[in-house]
C-alpha positions as CSV (number, residue, x, y, z in Angstrom):
1,L,41.3,-15.3,-24.4
2,T,38.2,-13.7,-22.9
3,E,35.3,-15.3,-24.8
4,L,34.8,-18.9,-26.0
5,T,31.8,-20.4,-27.7
6,I,31.3,-24.1,-28.5
7,A,28.0,-24.4,-30.2
8,V,25.9,-27.0,-32.0
9,G,28.4,-29.9,-31.5
10,M,28.8,-33.2,-29.8
11,V,30.5,-32.2,-26.6
12,A,29.3,-34.8,-24.0
13,E,31.7,-34.1,-21.1
14,I,33.8,-31.3,-19.6
15,S,37.1,-32.7,-18.5
16,E,38.7,-31.5,-15.2
17,G,41.4,-29.1,-16.0
18,L,40.1,-28.2,-19.5
19,F,40.3,-24.4,-18.7
20,N,43.5,-24.3,-16.8
21,R,45.1,-22.2,-19.5
22,T,42.3,-19.7,-19.9
23,P,42.1,-17.8,-16.5
24,N,41.0,-14.6,-18.2
25,L,37.9,-16.1,-19.7
26,C,34.8,-13.9,-19.0
27,R,32.2,-15.5,-21.3
28,L,31.8,-19.2,-21.9
29,A,29.1,-20.8,-24.0
30,I,28.7,-24.6,-24.5
31,R,25.3,-24.6,-26.0
32,E,23.4,-27.1,-28.1
33,N,25.8,-29.9,-27.4
34,C,25.3,-33.3,-25.7
35,L,26.2,-32.6,-22.0
36,D,24.0,-34.7,-19.8
37,C,25.4,-33.5,-16.4
38,V,27.7,-30.9,-14.8
39,K,30.3,-32.5,-12.6
40,K,31.7,-30.9,-9.5
41,N,35.1,-29.8,-11.0
42,S,34.0,-29.0,-14.6
43,F,34.6,-25.3,-14.2
44,L,37.9,-25.0,-12.4
45,D,40.5,-22.3,-13.2
46,L,37.9,-19.7,-14.3
47,P,38.2,-17.0,-11.6
48,N,37.0,-14.2,-13.9
49,L,34.1,-15.9,-15.6
50,Q,31.0,-13.7,-15.6
51,H,28.7,-15.3,-18.1
52,L,28.1,-19.1,-18.5
53,N,25.7,-20.4,-21.2
54,L,24.7,-24.1,-21.2
55,V,21.5,-23.8,-23.2
56,G,20.1,-26.7,-25.2
57,N,22.0,-29.6,-23.8
58,Y,20.6,-32.8,-22.2
59,M,21.4,-32.1,-18.6
60,S,19.3,-33.9,-16.0
61,H,21.9,-33.7,-13.2
62,I,24.1,-31.1,-11.7
63,A,26.6,-32.0,-9.0
64,D,26.4,-30.2,-5.7
65,G,28.9,-27.3,-5.8
66,A,29.4,-27.6,-9.5
67,F,29.7,-23.8,-9.9
68,E,31.4,-23.0,-6.6
69,H,34.7,-22.1,-8.3
70,L,33.1,-19.2,-10.2
71,P,33.1,-16.4,-7.7
72,K,32.5,-13.6,-10.3
73,L,29.7,-15.4,-12.2
74,Q,26.8,-13.0,-12.9
75,E,24.7,-14.8,-15.5
76,L,24.0,-18.5,-15.6
77,N,21.8,-19.9,-18.5
78,L,20.5,-23.4,-18.0
79,A,17.5,-23.2,-20.3
80,M,16.4,-26.0,-22.6
81,N,17.8,-28.9,-20.6
82,K,16.2,-31.9,-18.8
83,L,16.2,-30.6,-15.2
84,Q,13.2,-31.7,-13.2
85,S,14.0,-30.1,-9.8
86,V,16.3,-27.4,-8.3
87,R,18.7,-27.9,-5.5
88,A,20.3,-25.1,-3.4
89,A,23.6,-26.9,-3.3
90,W,24.0,-26.5,-7.1
91,F,24.5,-22.8,-6.6
92,R,26.8,-22.9,-3.6
93,G,29.5,-20.1,-3.9
94,L,27.6,-18.0,-6.5
95,A,27.5,-14.9,-4.4
96,S,27.7,-12.6,-7.4
97,L,25.0,-14.3,-9.6
98,K,22.3,-11.9,-10.8
99,D,20.6,-13.6,-13.6
100,L,19.5,-17.3,-13.6
101,D,17.6,-18.8,-16.5
102,L,15.9,-22.2,-16.1
103,D,13.3,-21.7,-18.8
104,K,12.2,-24.7,-20.9
105,N,13.2,-27.4,-18.4
106,P,10.7,-30.1,-17.4
107,L,10.7,-28.8,-13.8
108,L,8.2,-30.6,-11.6
109,N,9.1,-28.7,-8.5
110,I,11.4,-26.0,-7.1
111,S,10.6,-26.6,-3.5
112,D,8.6,-29.1,-1.5
113,M,6.6,-28.2,1.6
114,N,8.2,-31.2,3.4
115,A,11.8,-30.5,2.2
116,D,14.6,-28.6,4.0
117,D,16.2,-27.5,0.8
118,V,15.4,-23.9,0.0
119,P,16.4,-23.6,-3.7
120,F,17.8,-20.1,-4.1
121,I,19.1,-19.4,-0.6
122,N,22.7,-19.4,-1.8
123,L,22.1,-16.5,-4.3
124,P,21.9,-13.3,-2.3
125,Q,22.4,-11.0,-5.4
126,L,19.9,-12.8,-7.7
127,T,17.9,-10.1,-9.6
128,V,16.2,-12.0,-12.4
129,L,14.9,-15.6,-12.2
130,R,13.2,-17.4,-15.2
131,L,11.2,-20.5,-14.5
132,G,8.9,-20.5,-17.5
133,Y,7.8,-23.2,-20.0
134,S,8.0,-25.9,-17.3
135,N,5.9,-28.6,-15.7
136,L,5.5,-26.6,-12.4
137,S,2.0,-27.0,-11.0
138,V,2.2,-25.8,-7.4
139,L,4.3,-23.1,-5.7
140,Y,5.0,-24.2,-2.1
141,P,5.7,-22.1,0.9
142,D,9.2,-20.6,1.4
143,S,10.2,-21.3,-2.2
144,F,11.9,-17.9,-2.4
145,L,13.5,-17.4,1.0
146,N,16.5,-15.2,1.0
147,T,15.8,-13.7,-2.4
148,T,15.7,-10.2,-1.2
149,S,17.5,-8.9,-4.3
150,L,15.1,-10.4,-6.7
151,R,13.4,-7.9,-9.0
152,E,11.9,-10.1,-11.8
153,L,10.3,-13.5,-11.5
154,W,9.1,-15.4,-14.6
155,F,6.7,-18.3,-14.7
156,I,5.4,-17.9,-18.3
157,K,3.6,-20.8,-19.9
158,S,3.9,-23.4,-17.2
159,V,1.0,-25.4,-15.7
160,I,0.7,-23.7,-12.2
161,S,-2.8,-24.2,-10.8
162,D,-2.1,-23.4,-7.1
163,I,0.0,-21.0,-5.1
164,Q,0.2,-22.0,-1.5
165,E,0.2,-19.2,1.1
166,G,3.8,-18.1,1.9
167,A,5.2,-19.1,-1.5
168,F,6.6,-15.7,-2.1
169,I,7.8,-14.9,1.4
170,G,11.4,-13.6,1.2
171,A,11.0,-11.9,-2.2
172,T,10.6,-8.6,-0.5
173,R,11.9,-6.4,-3.3
174,L,10.3,-8.1,-6.2
175,R,9.0,-5.6,-8.8
176,T,7.6,-7.8,-11.7
177,L,5.8,-11.1,-11.4
178,L,5.0,-12.8,-14.8
179,M,2.6,-15.7,-14.6
180,S,0.8,-15.6,-18.0
181,G,-0.2,-18.8,-19.7
182,N,-0.6,-21.0,-16.6
183,A,-3.6,-23.0,-15.3
184,L,-4.9,-20.8,-12.5
185,T,-8.7,-21.0,-12.2
186,T,-9.2,-19.2,-8.9
187,I,-7.3,-16.3,-7.3
188,R,-7.4,-17.0,-3.5
189,K,-6.7,-14.7,-0.6
190,G,-3.1,-15.5,0.4
191,Y,-1.6,-16.1,-3.0
192,F,0.3,-12.9,-3.0
193,F,1.3,-12.3,0.6
194,G,4.7,-10.8,1.0
195,L,4.7,-8.9,-2.4
196,S,4.0,-5.4,-1.3
197,S,6.9,-4.1,-3.4
198,V,5.6,-5.5,-6.7
199,H,4.6,-3.0,-9.4
200,S,3.4,-5.2,-12.2
201,V,1.6,-8.6,-12.1
202,D,0.7,-10.5,-15.3
203,L,-1.9,-13.2,-15.0
204,C,-3.0,-13.1,-18.7
205,S,-4.1,-16.3,-20.5
206,N,-4.8,-18.5,-17.5
207,A,-8.3,-19.9,-16.9
208,I,-9.4,-17.7,-14.1
209,T,-13.2,-17.8,-13.5
210,R,-13.2,-16.7,-9.8
211,I,-11.4,-14.2,-7.6
212,E,-12.0,-14.3,-3.9
213,E,-12.7,-11.2,-1.9
214,D,-9.3,-9.7,-1.0
215,G,-7.8,-12.1,-3.6
216,F,-5.0,-9.6,-4.4
217,M,-4.2,-8.8,-0.8
218,G,-0.4,-8.4,-0.4
219,L,-0.1,-6.4,-3.6
220,S,-0.5,-3.0,-2.0
221,G,2.2,-1.4,-4.3
222,V,0.9,-2.8,-7.6
223,Y,0.5,-0.3,-10.5
224,D,-0.4,-2.6,-13.4
225,L,-2.6,-5.8,-13.1
226,H,-3.0,-7.9,-16.2
227,L,-6.0,-10.2,-16.3
228,A,-6.7,-10.3,-20.0
229,N,-7.7,-13.5,-21.8
230,N,-9.2,-15.3,-18.8
231,K,-12.7,-16.6,-18.2
232,L,-14.1,-13.9,-15.9
233,T,-17.8,-13.1,-16.6
234,F,-18.3,-10.2,-14.0
235,I,-16.3,-7.8,-11.9
236,R,-16.6,-7.1,-8.2
237,E,-15.1,-4.2,-6.3
238,E,-14.0,-6.3,-3.4
239,W,-11.6,-8.2,-5.5
240,F,-9.4,-5.2,-5.6
241,N,-9.4,-4.2,-1.9
242,G,-6.1,-2.7,-0.8
243,L,-4.9,-1.9,-4.4
244,E,-4.8,1.8,-3.7
245,R,-1.9,2.4,-6.2
246,L,-3.5,0.5,-9.1
247,R,-3.3,2.6,-12.3
248,T,-3.9,0.1,-15.1
249,L,-6.2,-2.9,-15.2
250,F,-6.3,-5.1,-18.3
251,L,-9.5,-7.2,-18.7
252,S,-9.8,-7.6,-22.5
253,G,-10.5,-11.1,-23.8
254,N,-12.8,-12.2,-20.9
């Protein structure tokens, strides 16, 4: 058996040892069930698992090290659950993980400026990270330390109104930043420090009325900048200082 799907059911718990006869399983989906947590030894005996889908459960808690017995896991989908924060210890041992989906969780924070927990520090191969449709309002400094493999970062339709300087430090190879449908009103100098490798930034459908001089400093490699459907009433050249590679600027709907 290499693929198993348990969908739209009443599964409320994963018993330890459940998978001890399926060591060749590569894809596992337990979606739209009734799981409210992931315990530490829920996924033993799955050394070849590459894709794990836990979408649409009721998970509000994940035990530290819950996935550490999945050394080959490349894709983890935790969307549409009840998670309010993110802990680095959840992802301990996931050295091969490339795609992490946390969309549609009521996330309140992924990092706190006073916390020692750097949420994605245990994911050195992470390439795509989805954090959209959440309750995130502030991005704090050092939220993305050790995400040097990250290429795509999604914050679509959350409630982000502030990005503190240094929030993106560590995401040195990011190519695409998607922040449409948030609550940004001002673009401040310092928001995008550390993102010189980014090619595309989408800030459509926020509530932006003001952009500070050098507001996009840090985005020296950006090609496409999406500012459509905001509340800008004029344009100033100094907003775009340093954007020497900019090819396309979207301003419709302002």
